[in-house]
Each structure stands twice: as structure tokens, then as C-alpha cells.
C-alpha positions as CSV (number, residue, x, y, z in Angstrom):
1,M,82.5,100.4,80.6
2,K,82.6,97.9,83.2
3,I,85.3,95.3,84.6
4,N,84.0,91.7,84.7
5,Q,87.0,90.5,86.2
6,I,90.3,91.3,87.9
7,R,93.3,89.1,88.4
8,L,96.4,89.6,90.1
9,K,99.8,88.0,90.5
10,N,102.5,88.7,92.5
11,F,101.4,92.2,92.5
12,R,102.3,94.0,95.7
13,N,101.3,92.0,98.7
14,Y,99.0,89.7,96.4
15,D,100.5,86.2,96.0
16,S,97.7,85.4,93.3
17,C,93.8,86.2,93.7
18,Q,90.8,87.2,91.5
19,L,87.8,89.4,92.1
20,F,84.4,89.5,90.4
21,P,83.1,92.7,91.0
22,D,79.8,94.3,90.9
23,P,78.7,96.3,87.8
24,H,77.5,98.9,90.0
25,M,79.0,99.5,93.5
26,N,81.7,97.8,95.4
27,V,83.4,98.5,98.4
28,I,86.7,96.9,99.7
29,I,87.1,96.7,103.2
30,G,90.2,96.2,105.4
31,K,92.4,97.6,108.1
32,N,95.3,99.7,107.0
33,A,98.2,98.4,104.9
34,Q,96.4,95.1,103.7
35,G,96.0,95.9,100.0
36,K,93.1,98.2,99.4
37,T,95.1,100.8,97.6
38,N,97.1,97.8,95.7
39,L,94.1,96.6,94.0
40,L,93.1,99.8,93.0
41,E,96.5,100.7,92.0
42,S,96.4,97.7,89.6
43,I,93.1,99.3,87.7
44,V,95.1,102.5,87.3
45,L,98.0,100.6,85.7
46,L,95.9,98.7,83.4
47,S,94.1,101.9,82.6
48,T,96.9,104.5,81.9
49,T,100.1,101.9,81.9
50,R,101.5,103.2,84.9
51,S,101.1,103.3,88.4
52,H,99.8,106.3,90.0
53,R,102.2,106.3,93.1
54,A,105.0,103.8,92.2
55,M,108.4,105.7,91.1
56,R,109.5,102.5,89.4
57,D,107.3,99.8,87.7
58,Q,109.3,96.9,89.4
59,D,108.4,98.7,92.7
60,M,104.8,96.8,92.1
61,I,106.5,93.5,92.1
62,R,106.1,91.5,95.2
63,E,109.1,91.1,97.3
64,G,111.4,87.9,96.2
65,Q,109.5,87.6,92.9
66,E,110.6,88.1,89.7
67,F,107.5,89.4,87.8
68,C,104.0,90.6,88.6
69,K,101.0,90.7,86.4
70,A,97.8,92.3,86.5
71,E,94.7,91.6,84.3
72,C,90.9,92.5,83.7
73,R,88.3,91.3,81.4
74,L,85.9,94.3,80.2
75,N,82.3,93.8,79.4
76,T,82.9,94.7,75.8
77,E,81.3,92.8,72.9
78,P,83.6,90.8,72.3
79,E,84.9,90.8,76.1
80,M,88.0,92.2,75.9
81,V,91.4,91.0,78.1
82,L,93.7,93.6,79.2
83,S,97.0,92.2,80.9
84,A,100.1,94.3,82.0
85,V,103.4,92.1,83.0
86,I,106.2,93.9,84.8
87,H,109.5,92.1,85.0
88,G,113.3,93.1,85.3
89,K,113.7,94.2,81.6
90,G,110.6,96.6,81.9
91,K,106.9,96.1,81.1
92,T,104.9,94.1,78.5
93,L,101.3,95.4,77.7
94,M,98.8,92.7,76.4
95,I,95.3,92.8,74.6
96,H,93.6,89.2,74.4
97,Q,97.2,88.0,75.6
98,K,99.1,89.6,72.6
99,P,101.7,92.2,73.3
100,V,101.4,95.5,71.7
101,S,104.3,97.4,70.6
102,R,103.1,101.0,71.8
103,S,101.7,102.1,75.2
104,S,99.4,104.2,73.1
105,E,97.6,101.3,71.6
106,F,96.6,100.3,75.1
107,I,96.0,103.3,77.1
108,G,92.1,104.3,76.9
109,K,90.9,100.6,76.6
110,L,89.8,100.8,80.2
111,N,89.3,104.4,81.6
112,A,89.4,104.8,85.3
113,V,89.1,108.0,87.3
114,L,90.5,107.6,90.5
115,F,90.3,109.5,93.9
116,A,93.3,109.1,95.9
117,P,94.3,111.3,99.1
118,S,97.7,112.1,97.5
119,D,95.6,113.8,94.9
120,L,95.7,116.7,97.6
121,E,99.1,117.4,96.7
122,L,98.3,118.7,93.1
123,F,98.1,122.6,94.2
124,E,101.6,122.4,95.7
125,A,103.2,119.9,93.2
126,P,106.1,121.2,90.8
127,P,104.3,121.9,87.0
128,K,105.3,118.3,85.7
129,V,102.5,116.8,87.9
130,R,99.8,119.1,86.6
131,R,101.3,118.4,83.0
132,R,101.0,114.7,83.5
133,L,97.6,115.0,85.1
134,M,96.5,116.6,81.6
135,D,98.7,114.2,79.4
136,V,97.1,111.1,81.0
137,E,93.5,112.2,81.0
138,I,93.3,113.7,77.3
139,G,95.4,110.8,76.2
140,K,92.9,108.4,77.5
141,V,90.3,109.7,75.2
142,S,92.5,111.0,72.2
143,P,94.8,108.6,70.3
144,R,95.4,111.9,68.3
145,Y,96.8,113.9,71.4
146,M,98.8,110.5,72.2
147,Q,100.7,110.7,68.9
148,A,101.3,114.5,68.8
149,L,102.8,114.2,72.4
150,S,104.8,111.0,71.2
151,A,106.1,112.8,68.4
152,M,107.0,116.0,70.5
153,M,108.9,114.2,72.9
154,K,111.0,112.4,70.7
155,L,111.6,115.7,68.9
156,L,112.4,117.7,72.4
157,K,114.7,114.8,73.1
158,E,116.7,115.1,69.4
159,R,116.7,119.0,69.9
160,N,118.3,118.7,73.6
161,S,121.0,116.2,72.0
162,L,121.8,118.5,69.5
163,L,122.1,121.4,71.8
164,K,124.7,119.3,74.0
165,Q,126.9,118.8,70.8
166,E,130.0,121.0,70.7
167,R,129.1,122.2,67.2
168,I,125.7,122.6,66.4
169,D,124.0,122.0,63.1
170,L,121.7,125.1,62.6
171,A,119.9,123.5,59.9
172,M,119.0,120.6,61.5
173,L,118.2,122.4,64.5
174,E,115.8,124.7,62.4
175,V,114.3,121.3,61.1
176,L,113.5,120.1,64.3
177,D,112.1,123.6,65.7
178,Q,109.5,123.5,62.5
179,Q,108.7,119.7,63.2
180,M,108.4,120.4,66.9
181,I,106.0,123.4,66.6
182,E,103.5,121.4,64.5
183,Q,103.3,119.0,67.0
184,E,102.8,122.0,69.9
185,L,100.2,123.4,68.1
186,T,97.8,120.0,68.4
187,L,98.7,119.7,72.1
188,I,97.8,123.5,72.8
189,A,94.7,122.9,70.8
190,L,93.7,120.1,72.7
191,R,94.9,121.0,75.8
192,R,92.7,124.0,75.9
193,Q,89.6,122.1,74.8
194,F,90.2,120.1,77.7
195,I,90.3,122.6,80.2
196,A,87.2,124.3,78.8
197,K,85.4,121.2,78.9
198,M,86.4,120.5,82.4
199,N,85.3,124.4,83.3
200,A,81.8,123.8,82.0
201,N,81.3,121.5,85.2
202,L,83.7,122.3,87.5
203,S,81.7,124.9,89.6
204,L,78.5,123.1,89.7
205,K,79.9,119.9,91.1
206,Y,82.1,122.0,93.7
207,N,78.8,123.8,94.8
208,V,76.9,120.4,95.2
209,L,79.6,118.9,97.1
210,A,80.7,121.8,99.2
211,G,77.1,123.5,99.8
212,E,78.5,126.8,98.6
213,N,77.6,129.2,95.9
214,A,81.2,129.5,94.4
215,T,83.1,130.0,91.1
216,V,85.8,127.4,90.7
217,R,88.1,127.2,87.7
218,A,91.2,125.9,86.1
219,A,93.7,128.0,84.0
220,Y,95.8,126.8,81.4
221,H,99.2,128.4,81.1
222,T,101.1,127.7,77.7
223,I,103.7,129.6,75.8
224,T,101.4,131.7,73.8
225,D,97.7,133.4,74.5
226,K,97.4,133.7,70.7
227,T,94.4,131.7,69.4
228,E,94.9,132.1,65.4
229,L,96.8,129.1,64.2
230,N,99.1,131.1,62.0
231,A,99.9,133.8,64.8
232,M,100.6,130.7,67.1
233,R,103.1,129.3,64.7
234,E,104.8,132.4,64.4
235,E,104.7,133.3,68.2
236,L,106.3,129.9,68.9
237,A,109.0,130.1,66.0
238,R,109.8,133.2,67.5
239,K,110.4,132.1,71.0
240,L,112.4,129.4,70.1
241,L,114.6,131.8,68.3
242,E,114.7,134.3,70.7
243,N,116.1,131.6,73.1
244,R,118.4,129.9,71.0
245,E,121.5,131.4,72.5
246,R,120.2,130.6,75.9
247,D,119.2,126.9,74.5
248,R,122.9,126.6,73.4
249,I,124.6,127.7,76.7
250,L,122.1,125.8,79.2
251,K,122.0,122.7,76.4
252,T,118.4,122.4,77.0
253,T,115.2,123.8,75.3
254,S,113.6,126.4,77.4
255,S,110.8,127.4,75.6
256,G,107.6,125.0,74.6
257,V,104.8,123.3,75.7
258,H,107.2,120.8,78.0
259,R,107.0,123.8,80.3
260,D,103.1,124.0,80.7
261,D,100.9,124.5,83.7
262,L,97.6,124.6,85.0
263,S,96.6,126.5,88.4
264,F,93.3,126.6,90.0
265,Q,91.0,129.3,91.5
266,L,88.4,129.3,93.8
267,N,86.3,133.2,93.5
268,D,88.9,134.3,91.0
269,R,91.6,133.7,93.8
270,D,94.4,131.3,93.7
271,V,93.6,127.9,95.4
272,L,97.2,127.6,96.9
273,S,97.1,130.8,98.9
274,Y,93.2,131.3,99.5
275,A,91.5,127.7,99.8
276,S,91.4,125.8,103.0
277,Q,92.2,122.1,103.3
278,G,88.8,121.2,102.9
279,Q,88.1,123.3,100.0
280,R,90.8,121.9,98.3
281,R,89.3,118.6,98.9
282,M,86.2,119.5,97.4
283,I,87.9,121.0,94.3
284,V,89.8,117.9,93.7
285,L,86.5,115.7,94.2
286,A,84.7,118.0,91.7
287,W,87.7,117.9,89.1
288,K,87.5,114.0,89.4
289,L,83.7,114.1,88.9
290,S,84.0,116.5,85.9
291,L,86.6,114.2,84.6
292,I,83.8,111.4,84.6
293,D,81.3,113.7,82.5
294,F,84.6,114.4,80.0
295,I,85.3,111.0,79.2
296,A,81.5,110.1,78.7
297,D,81.1,113.0,76.5
298,Q,84.3,112.0,74.7
299,L,83.7,108.7,74.2
300,N,80.0,107.9,74.9
301,E,80.4,105.4,77.8
302,L,81.1,105.7,81.5
303,P,84.4,105.1,83.1
304,V,85.1,103.2,86.3
305,L,85.4,105.3,89.2
306,L,88.1,104.6,91.9
307,L,87.8,106.2,95.4
308,D,90.3,105.4,97.6
309,D,89.9,106.3,101.3
310,V,87.4,109.3,100.3
311,L,85.2,109.4,103.1
312,S,87.8,110.0,105.7
313,E,87.4,113.8,106.0
314,L,84.1,114.0,104.5
315,D,81.0,115.0,107.1
316,Q,77.8,113.2,106.8
317,Q,76.3,115.8,104.6
318,K,79.2,116.0,102.2
319,R,78.9,112.1,101.8
320,V,75.4,112.4,100.8
321,N,76.2,115.3,98.3
322,L,79.0,113.3,97.0
323,F,77.1,110.1,96.5
324,S,74.1,112.3,94.8
325,L,76.8,113.3,91.7
326,I,77.6,109.8,91.2
327,S,75.6,108.0,88.5
328,S,73.9,104.7,89.7
329,E,75.1,103.1,86.0
330,I,78.8,103.9,86.8
331,Q,81.1,101.0,88.1
332,T,82.5,102.6,91.3
333,F,85.0,100.7,93.8
334,I,85.4,102.3,97.3
335,T,87.8,101.4,99.7
336,T,87.1,101.9,103.4
337,T,88.1,100.7,106.6
338,E,84.8,101.1,108.6
339,I,81.9,99.8,106.6
340,A,79.4,101.4,109.1
341,D,80.5,104.9,108.0
342,L,79.8,104.2,104.2
343,L,76.8,101.8,103.9
344,P,74.3,104.5,105.1
345,F,75.1,106.9,102.3
346,L,75.4,104.5,99.5
347,P,72.5,104.9,96.9
348,R,72.6,101.1,96.3
349,K,73.3,97.7,97.8
350,P,77.0,97.3,97.3
351,K,79.1,94.0,96.7
352,I,81.3,94.0,99.7
353,A,84.9,92.4,99.8
354,E,87.2,92.2,102.3
355,I,91.0,92.4,101.8
356,D,93.4,90.9,104.8
357,S,97.1,90.4,103.8
358,G,96.5,90.1,100.3
359,Q,93.7,87.5,100.5
360,I,90.6,88.6,99.0
361,R,87.1,87.3,100.2
362,P,83.6,87.7,100.6
363,W,82.5,90.1,103.4
364,K,82.1,87.8,106.7
365,E,78.3,89.5,106.9
366,D,77.6,88.6,103.0
367,M,78.4,84.8,103.9
368,N,75.4,84.5,106.5
């Protein structure tokens, strides 16, 4: 998968701009706060329908404007056009300029893997951040997962609303419980498969990056340890029943996959209490590179790779190690403030664009 063109209108600090990226290696250079990360954010939006850093969609609208638009053209056959328009009433997602009714129809058309400095907060973040990580990455390759997740969240909302009523319809509660359990079974199975596939590559990627011989793994924590379908179904039902009185008091559902979490281990010890900051960075990078393999395995195509200020904390050897793990066929976008720190480590000549105050132009040395 490649992006042929990116167009932005009123997006963050961009008035109006377009970029025709190289199908392989792209370097975005500029001083801090000029719009480099904003450009990558627009690609994330077109991949997942959400920003990786904005609390509200409207935060992406240029100050003083009523809407913003991000659009890209993909090298599919025929060429696919994806657009996201954010306005005062919400967000409109379009494929070939035709609105889609559900975000699940849009997610996964463009697959992008992003590394950003904020990813290092993953280990200390609340569980909902790590759950969203699973939801986003599995959802991009599995419509079945998105359908189950959407149905589960709708049922959960209905159940919580029922629990808030003064007199609870127990028959309705039982129906919701049974329907919710079926969606949970699908989500647990697909989350387990995802983590197993990620763990197949995680240690290898980490060891190449860090120059160590270590074991890195992610652990998925859910409501049941059972693996047989009927045993899982029975345990989920039992826990809902056991927690029913507690749920009535708290007026919310305390048991279910909406409480799931991830943890990470380095040499069988918890990353949060054991790994250094440098090791955590290598684990996050190894995770991102393993995502590339996961997506390629599921879809038989490479995603777009976005590296936001990835080199600032890496020594020379680790920079060499990183690029040794990036396929020459993957379309990559790298942001940097210093081009001299990057060029010696790239496996091929990049296309370089310079961003200054929300304006994109060819790098001055490319114009000679």
C-alpha cells in the first residue's frame, strides 16, 4: 500500500497544501512546531478515523476556520480516494467523495503504523489506552473484530442504562448478558490471536534493535483463562451473575472485556519496574515493527510506516539497526529537525520535503 498524494485544507497549522510522496522513503524536515507531526497526524486520521493526540476531532481544525479536510490518494487499482472532513457537527468520512455511514467501512482502507515519542507512555498509561491499541490494530485488518466491538459496546451501553433504572427488568438484563457474552467470545479470541502473532516477532525485533539477547513478550489479561468455547461462555456468564448485585449498586458493568489490559515483560520481568527508558524505547519500536509483519501477514500488503522524531534518542548503531529492519518496499515517512543526522543511515535516497509554518516545499538542496 502506498500513498500517491496527500491534500490538507485548514488542518492544524496548514491553510492549504499537497504532497506527492515517494513510494519508498520520505523525509520531512523542519524546525520544531512547524507542522511535521501535523502531517503525520493527518495520515493517522485517514487510517484510523481518529487523531493519535487530539482529545477532540475539532482540535484539528485550523484556528478561525469552520472545518478541516484531510485527503489522500492510494495506489490501488483503481486509485482510491479517502477523505475526512471535520466540522462543528462532527466528522464526515468519504470514499471517492461519497460519505460512508459507519467508520468500520473506512478503517483499514489505508493501513499506517506510527511511532511517536508519546508512545513511550504506553507502559504507564491507564488500561483503556492499551485496550484501544488492540482495538485499533486488530480493527484495521479485521471487519469481524470491528463488528463485534461495535455490537459489544452498544450492548454494554444498554446494560449500563438498564442498571441505572430504579426497577431493573431482570429478563431484559439476562438477554443483554447472553448477547454480550457472544460478542465477548469473538473479541477475546481475536485479541489472543493478535498477541500470539505479535509475540512471534517481538523478541527478534528487539534484539536486533537493542543489540541484546533478551526475551520480550506481551501478555493479554482478560476475564477468563479458559480456552475451550463452552467453558469460556460458562465462566463469562457466571461472573456476570456473581457481579450482578454489585453492578446494581454501582450502576455500571464491572465484569467484561471492556476491562481487559496488556502488560509487557522483558526477560520475564515487568517492563514498568525493570526496563530502563532506553529499553522501553526499543520495546515500543520492536512492537511497531512487529505490527508491520502482522498487517502484512493478514492483508498480504505492507502498511505505511510513520516515524515521528524517532532518531533523536538513538545512538548511531541503533539507527543502523533500525533501518536494517525496515523493508525497502515499505513507504516510510520520517520527521527530523536535522537532516545530517539521518541521511547517512538511510538505505536508499529519500525524497525530502521541508515544512515551515505550515508550508510544504521541496528541500532547498533538492532544488539545485
